[in-house]
Backbone as CSV, one residue per row, in Angstrom:
resi,resn,N_x,N_y,N_z,CA_x,CA_y,CA_z,C_x,C_y,C_z
1,MET,13.803,-22.904,273.302,15.293,-23.127,273.213,15.782,-23.052,271.478
2,THR,16.690,-22.200,271.257,17.206,-21.923,269.829,17.954,-23.355,269.124
3,LEU,18.005,-22.837,268.138,18.961,-23.876,266.899,20.097,-24.131,267.192
4,ILE,20.899,-25.172,267.396,22.066,-25.242,267.504,22.782,-26.061,266.496
5,ILE,24.064,-25.137,265.995,24.882,-26.188,264.928,26.385,-26.662,265.727
6,ARG,26.474,-27.867,265.546,27.821,-28.106,266.226,28.290,-29.393,265.703
7,ASN,29.721,-29.687,265.880,30.100,-30.844,265.382,29.706,-31.998,266.170
8,VAL,29.318,-33.343,265.340,28.942,-34.541,266.111,29.744,-34.977,267.190
9,ARG,28.952,-35.557,268.320,29.701,-35.959,269.244,29.736,-37.595,269.216
10,PRO,30.418,-38.447,269.838,30.334,-39.892,269.727,28.903,-40.108,270.404
11,GLY,28.551,-39.797,271.384,27.149,-40.033,272.038,25.838,-39.497,270.762
12,ASP,26.112,-38.821,269.839,25.023,-38.636,268.834,24.905,-39.721,268.027
13,ILE,26.121,-40.409,267.665,25.955,-41.497,266.590,24.578,-42.294,266.519
14,PRO,24.034,-42.685,267.368,22.696,-43.853,267.203,21.869,-42.968,266.639
15,ALA,21.306,-41.533,267.331,20.344,-40.871,266.783,20.926,-40.564,265.603
16,LEU,22.178,-40.032,265.011,22.295,-39.489,263.581,22.203,-40.924,262.749
17,ILE,22.562,-42.020,263.342,22.363,-42.968,262.102,20.905,-43.192,261.983
18,ASP,19.872,-42.997,262.947,18.314,-42.957,262.519,17.948,-41.736,262.045
19,LEU,18.614,-40.841,262.216,18.077,-39.593,261.160,18.577,-39.942,259.573
20,ALA,19.871,-40.437,259.604,20.404,-40.392,258.069,19.513,-41.384,257.719
21,ALA,18.991,-42.590,258.127,18.407,-43.732,257.382,16.988,-42.948,257.342
22,GLU,16.515,-42.410,258.119,14.954,-41.869,257.407,14.966,-40.916,256.831
23,THR,15.757,-40.050,256.634,15.872,-38.805,255.611,16.186,-39.453,254.278
24,PHE,17.497,-40.822,254.227,17.426,-40.891,252.957,16.423,-41.693,252.445
25,ILE,15.558,-42.733,253.162,14.136,-43.131,252.594,13.449,-42.177,252.307
26,ASP,13.398,-41.173,253.052,12.256,-40.173,252.527,12.832,-39.398,251.591
27,SER,13.891,-39.352,251.109,14.324,-38.831,249.881,14.274,-39.664,248.502
28,PHE,14.801,-41.055,248.793,14.971,-41.875,247.620,14.209,-43.451,247.861
29,GLY,13.463,-43.261,248.719,12.643,-44.572,249.135,11.653,-44.946,247.648
30,ASN,10.949,-43.679,247.336,10.229,-44.045,246.158,10.940,-44.414,244.848
31,TYR,12.203,-44.001,244.826,12.826,-44.350,243.614,13.583,-45.751,243.848
32,HIS,14.008,-46.546,245.127,14.857,-47.453,244.905,14.093,-48.462,245.878
33,THR,14.181,-49.832,245.963,13.932,-51.017,246.396,13.939,-50.531,248.282
34,PRO,13.614,-51.343,249.082,13.528,-51.236,250.204,15.078,-51.992,250.122
35,GLU,15.408,-53.218,249.797,16.602,-53.972,250.006,17.792,-52.964,249.409
36,ASN,17.758,-52.146,248.522,18.487,-51.213,247.975,18.791,-50.225,248.855
37,CYS,17.848,-49.659,249.189,18.231,-48.746,250.395,19.017,-48.986,251.685
38,LYS,18.316,-50.201,252.096,18.569,-50.716,253.307,20.480,-50.983,253.170
39,ALA,20.848,-51.758,251.812,22.168,-51.840,251.747,22.913,-50.570,251.519
40,PHE,22.398,-49.381,251.046,23.337,-48.247,251.147,23.454,-47.587,252.391
41,ILE,22.346,-47.685,252.957,22.327,-47.052,254.528,23.097,-47.792,255.358
42,ALA,23.120,-49.293,255.266,24.238,-49.979,255.953,25.495,-49.494,255.794
43,GLN,25.799,-49.288,254.484,27.453,-49.041,253.857,27.659,-47.715,254.260
44,SER,27.044,-46.656,254.244,27.471,-45.417,254.145,26.902,-44.502,255.484
45,HIS,25.939,-45.361,256.165,25.370,-44.464,257.075,25.678,-45.564,258.557
46,ASN,26.887,-45.734,259.026,27.160,-46.743,260.154,28.150,-46.158,261.029
47,GLU,28.383,-46.619,262.374,28.922,-46.434,263.433,30.715,-46.085,262.844
48,ARG,30.954,-46.881,262.370,32.725,-46.924,261.679,32.608,-45.810,261.170
49,VAL,31.823,-45.229,259.977,31.728,-44.228,259.062,31.515,-43.062,260.065
50,TYR,31.040,-42.995,260.913,30.591,-41.715,261.885,31.746,-41.316,262.789
51,HIS,32.272,-42.664,263.421,33.403,-42.464,264.292,34.647,-41.793,263.524
52,ALA,34.974,-42.635,262.301,36.088,-42.253,261.771,36.094,-40.724,261.231
53,ALA,34.796,-40.292,261.103,34.615,-38.879,260.609,34.922,-37.911,261.594
54,ILE,34.508,-38.364,262.807,34.932,-37.537,264.110,36.160,-37.401,264.328
55,ALA,37.115,-38.687,264.102,38.031,-38.970,264.671,39.345,-37.848,263.616
56,ASP,39.062,-37.865,262.307,39.625,-37.350,261.142,39.400,-35.731,261.125
57,PRO,40.663,-34.744,261.489,40.433,-33.706,261.454,40.262,-33.086,259.900
58,ALA,40.478,-33.908,258.616,40.017,-33.224,257.490,38.769,-33.735,257.136
59,LYS,38.130,-34.112,257.990,36.328,-34.364,257.773,35.414,-33.376,258.747
60,LEU,34.624,-33.369,258.295,33.634,-32.485,258.998,32.253,-33.240,259.132
61,LEU,31.691,-33.423,260.242,29.990,-34.151,260.545,29.512,-33.229,261.553
62,MET,28.455,-32.638,261.316,27.684,-31.635,261.863,26.495,-31.923,261.889
63,VAL,25.925,-31.593,263.053,24.276,-31.597,263.136,23.764,-30.044,263.312
64,ALA,22.263,-29.934,263.130,21.685,-29.017,263.507,20.706,-29.422,264.432
65,GLU,20.765,-29.108,265.713,19.567,-29.736,266.726,18.771,-28.375,267.221
66,ARG,17.684,-28.900,267.888,16.750,-28.137,268.650,16.129,-29.137,269.964
67,HIS,15.958,-28.597,270.846,15.472,-29.163,272.198,16.002,-30.532,272.157
68,ASN,17.364,-30.476,271.642,18.275,-31.852,271.801,17.607,-33.128,270.937
69,GLU,17.026,-32.587,269.797,16.562,-33.691,268.712,17.207,-33.104,267.534
70,LEU,18.001,-34.071,266.960,18.734,-33.886,265.480,17.783,-33.323,264.508
71,LEU,17.956,-32.794,263.517,17.038,-32.085,262.516,17.822,-32.241,261.161
72,SER,19.274,-31.906,261.319,19.637,-32.132,259.990,20.969,-32.460,260.330
73,TYR,21.833,-32.806,259.040,23.320,-33.242,259.309,23.989,-32.583,257.869
74,LEU,25.438,-32.859,258.218,26.184,-32.666,256.854,27.426,-33.242,257.366
75,TYR,27.797,-34.009,256.130,29.181,-35.163,256.148,29.861,-34.552,255.241
76,ALA,30.952,-34.210,255.279,32.262,-33.434,254.412,33.662,-34.123,254.387
77,LYS,34.299,-34.449,253.471,35.254,-35.155,253.255,36.449,-34.614,252.128
78,PRO,37.624,-34.938,252.033,38.266,-34.840,251.102,37.765,-35.535,249.899
79,THR,37.893,-34.843,248.878,36.879,-35.729,247.817,37.216,-37.148,247.146
80,THR,36.475,-37.841,246.646,37.041,-38.972,246.217,35.819,-39.128,244.928
81,LEU,35.107,-38.043,244.224,34.556,-38.104,243.220,35.419,-37.889,242.045
82,PRO,35.272,-38.535,241.232,35.953,-38.526,239.828,35.645,-37.485,239.000
83,VAL,36.620,-36.215,239.621,36.470,-35.016,238.779,37.104,-34.866,237.581
84,PRO,36.496,-34.126,236.327,37.188,-34.235,235.088,38.595,-33.781,234.908
85,HIS,38.641,-32.835,235.853,40.411,-32.426,235.975,41.016,-31.985,237.293
86,PRO,42.179,-32.646,237.761,42.725,-32.457,238.953,42.149,-31.066,239.915
87,LEU,42.068,-31.531,240.988,41.498,-30.472,242.014,42.388,-30.934,243.257
88,THR,43.189,-30.396,243.268,44.570,-30.824,244.229,43.797,-30.592,245.678
89,ASN,43.302,-29.576,245.848,42.528,-29.070,247.112,41.331,-29.096,247.226
90,ALA,40.701,-30.223,247.021,39.162,-30.392,246.980,38.743,-30.859,248.413
91,HIS,37.445,-30.507,248.692,36.508,-31.226,249.589,35.262,-31.360,249.322
92,GLU,34.903,-32.366,249.660,33.522,-33.201,249.154,32.499,-32.710,250.320
93,LEU,31.312,-32.458,249.721,30.128,-32.377,250.675,29.427,-33.665,250.147
94,SER,29.806,-34.888,251.251,29.132,-36.033,250.898,27.629,-36.362,251.074
95,LYS,27.145,-35.903,252.403,25.792,-35.512,252.498,25.449,-34.502,253.224
96,ILE,23.920,-34.156,253.253,23.382,-32.958,253.636,21.831,-33.260,253.769
97,TYR,21.078,-33.692,255.007,19.759,-33.964,254.694,18.968,-33.378,255.925
98,THR,17.893,-32.913,255.925,17.047,-32.425,257.083,15.734,-33.213,257.044
99,HIS,15.429,-33.820,258.296,14.364,-34.184,258.692,13.429,-33.659,258.154
100,ARG,12.353,-34.586,257.608,10.955,-33.797,256.538,10.239,-32.821,257.477
101,SER,10.128,-32.604,258.888,9.770,-31.879,260.148,10.266,-30.699,260.030
102,ALA,11.583,-30.553,259.568,12.221,-29.220,259.886,12.858,-28.560,258.432
103,GLN,12.487,-29.197,257.331,12.373,-28.631,255.941,12.235,-27.028,256.067
104,SER,12.474,-26.480,254.634,12.213,-25.044,254.472,12.388,-24.182,255.626
105,GLN,13.270,-24.542,256.849,13.604,-23.718,257.745,14.789,-22.711,257.672
106,GLY,15.541,-23.446,256.613,17.200,-22.747,256.522,17.966,-23.883,256.934
107,LEU,17.793,-24.711,257.217,18.846,-25.633,257.953,20.050,-25.790,257.024
108,GLY,19.563,-26.362,255.756,20.695,-26.789,254.747,21.487,-25.469,254.381
109,VAL,21.165,-24.396,254.054,21.599,-23.413,253.904,22.796,-22.915,255.154
110,ARG,22.419,-22.936,256.463,23.101,-22.690,257.522,24.270,-23.921,257.629
111,LEU,23.947,-24.677,257.438,24.852,-26.236,257.263,26.078,-26.295,256.214
112,LEU,25.335,-25.830,255.028,26.256,-25.440,253.752,26.962,-24.366,254.046
113,THR,26.804,-23.235,254.616,27.619,-22.103,254.944,28.519,-22.548,255.940
114,GLU,28.266,-23.220,257.097,29.406,-23.476,258.012,30.280,-24.332,257.357
115,TRP,29.833,-25.391,256.566,31.077,-26.084,255.684,31.892,-25.125,255.068
116,GLU,31.507,-24.097,253.896,32.094,-23.287,253.305,32.994,-22.277,254.131
117,ASP,32.710,-21.859,255.094,33.426,-21.384,256.004,34.505,-22.006,256.780
118,TRP,34.131,-23.234,257.301,35.168,-24.160,257.434,36.592,-24.694,256.423
119,ALA,35.906,-24.787,255.494,36.865,-25.471,254.331,37.511,-23.859,253.900
120,GLU,37.093,-23.005,253.905,38.013,-21.796,253.752,38.774,-21.285,254.893
121,SER,38.611,-21.566,255.811,39.552,-21.400,257.150,40.602,-22.159,257.160
122,ARG,40.520,-23.281,256.427,41.661,-24.418,256.244,42.587,-23.992,254.487
123,GLY,42.196,-23.147,254.087,42.997,-22.951,252.797,42.545,-24.065,251.725
124,ILE,41.140,-24.433,251.869,40.704,-25.410,250.899,40.001,-24.470,249.880
125,THR,40.223,-24.667,248.684,39.940,-23.695,247.473,38.897,-24.536,246.349
126,ASP,38.490,-25.620,246.622,37.561,-26.211,245.615,36.663,-27.049,246.485
127,LEU,35.262,-26.802,246.112,34.457,-27.605,246.834,33.455,-28.587,245.772
128,VAL,33.072,-29.423,245.908,32.668,-30.266,245.122,31.487,-31.240,245.709
129,LEU,30.858,-31.860,245.152,29.198,-32.482,245.754,28.806,-33.166,244.527
130,GLY,28.346,-34.304,244.849,27.533,-35.258,244.081,25.974,-34.970,244.321
131,VAL,25.195,-34.894,243.350,23.873,-34.919,243.549,22.904,-35.768,242.270
132,TRP,22.108,-36.398,242.767,21.014,-37.165,241.648,20.981,-36.284,240.919
133,SER,20.792,-37.068,239.330,20.515,-36.537,238.339,18.910,-36.198,238.146
134,GLU,18.263,-37.033,238.944,16.981,-36.561,238.996,16.319,-35.849,240.116
135,ASN,17.313,-35.274,240.824,16.893,-34.495,242.048,16.930,-32.880,241.774
136,ASN,16.098,-32.312,240.977,16.102,-31.089,240.493,15.999,-29.989,241.317
137,ALA,15.631,-30.051,242.580,15.143,-29.210,243.692,16.299,-28.949,244.257
138,ALA,17.475,-30.270,244.641,18.674,-30.109,245.089,19.694,-29.716,244.095
139,GLN,19.476,-29.884,242.836,20.155,-29.037,241.760,19.976,-27.597,241.896
140,ARG,18.869,-27.330,241.656,18.660,-25.582,241.942,19.045,-25.408,243.255
141,PHE,19.048,-25.862,244.215,19.506,-25.152,245.596,20.997,-25.032,245.526
142,TYR,21.761,-25.953,244.974,23.439,-25.804,244.961,23.205,-24.708,243.656
143,MET,22.853,-24.356,242.574,22.878,-23.468,241.654,22.838,-22.116,242.485
144,ARG,21.913,-22.305,243.425,21.617,-20.893,243.892,22.870,-20.065,244.615
145,HIS,23.565,-21.152,245.074,24.656,-21.199,246.029,26.117,-21.059,245.090
146,ASN,25.764,-20.670,244.012,26.766,-20.577,243.239,28.068,-22.058,242.810
147,TYR,27.230,-23.039,242.968,27.739,-24.101,242.540,27.667,-24.499,241.089
148,LYS,28.174,-25.259,240.172,28.227,-25.298,238.915,28.128,-26.753,238.567
149,LYS,27.524,-27.428,237.666,27.567,-28.835,237.230,29.226,-28.795,236.279
150,ILE,29.635,-30.069,236.436,31.091,-29.885,235.764,31.377,-31.354,235.156
151,SER,30.432,-32.078,235.786,30.797,-33.645,235.197,29.362,-34.644,235.812
152,GLU,29.420,-35.711,235.474,28.681,-36.793,236.117,29.380,-38.186,236.359
153,TYR,28.831,-39.022,237.303,29.210,-40.212,237.567,27.921,-41.112,237.966
154,GLN,28.861,-42.397,238.142,27.636,-43.382,238.759,27.784,-43.905,240.187
155,LEU,26.653,-43.446,240.965,26.417,-43.993,242.004,25.831,-45.238,242.196
156,THR,26.655,-46.197,242.981,25.975,-47.464,243.436,24.820,-47.568,244.459
157,VAL,23.526,-47.647,244.536,22.698,-48.057,245.561,22.355,-49.061,245.298
158,GLY,22.345,-50.075,246.624,22.074,-51.626,246.418,23.052,-52.270,245.082
159,ASP,21.928,-52.260,244.426,22.339,-53.134,242.838,21.988,-52.751,242.067
160,VAL,21.623,-50.925,242.033,21.344,-49.921,240.775,22.528,-49.106,240.740
161,GLN,22.782,-48.586,239.564,23.517,-47.411,239.259,22.870,-46.307,238.730
162,ASP,22.992,-45.319,239.724,22.262,-43.931,239.618,23.212,-42.911,239.224
163,THR,22.921,-41.982,237.975,23.764,-41.250,237.714,23.412,-40.077,238.420
164,ASP,24.642,-39.421,239.012,24.985,-38.363,239.836,25.719,-37.165,239.185
165,PHE,25.236,-36.173,239.268,25.836,-35.054,238.904,27.187,-34.523,239.756
166,ILE,28.151,-33.955,239.291,29.336,-33.531,240.137,29.067,-31.875,239.908
167,PHE,28.852,-31.085,241.007,29.058,-29.704,241.264,30.099,-28.982,241.808
168,HIS,30.576,-28.239,241.488,31.764,-27.628,241.881,31.707,-25.931,242.189
169,LYS,32.576,-25.246,243.197,32.302,-24.058,243.781,33.852,-23.767,243.734
170,SER,34.618,-22.653,243.436,35.551,-22.434,243.762,35.493,-21.146,244.912
171,LEU,36.625,-21.541,246.046,36.279,-20.192,247.158,37.398,-19.211,246.691
């Protein structure tokens, strides 16, 4: 069976929550306490957030699946990042993660391209995202796709403040 990239459906939400929790812990569990990871996951990866994303046409929640198994996901929304200069028509890549078993298969690129095409088709002119200052691999990934660092901000993970860089790309 081939890879399918599609919008999330309400029935996907339990599996999406599991995937989001697992990929967050895989990515950041060595840097944050289990309590801080759990608090962040509970706040950012829950039924309320995902149902609201499905219902809002200004938001995009997509998955990549194979054999009915969710492998990767992307969540994008109108930006709330503290950009240094006004971007009146900006959209934010809030989350993009891939299960460890499916990494290095191009899923991130496919989802990123889907989001960029979706945004461009809606007349969105600026794309932004936050990436942890210590995540050099992710920074290189976004730079390869023409995103440039424009600022930084503090992201709360449990009771810790992480420095995240804000990257920007004009469409």
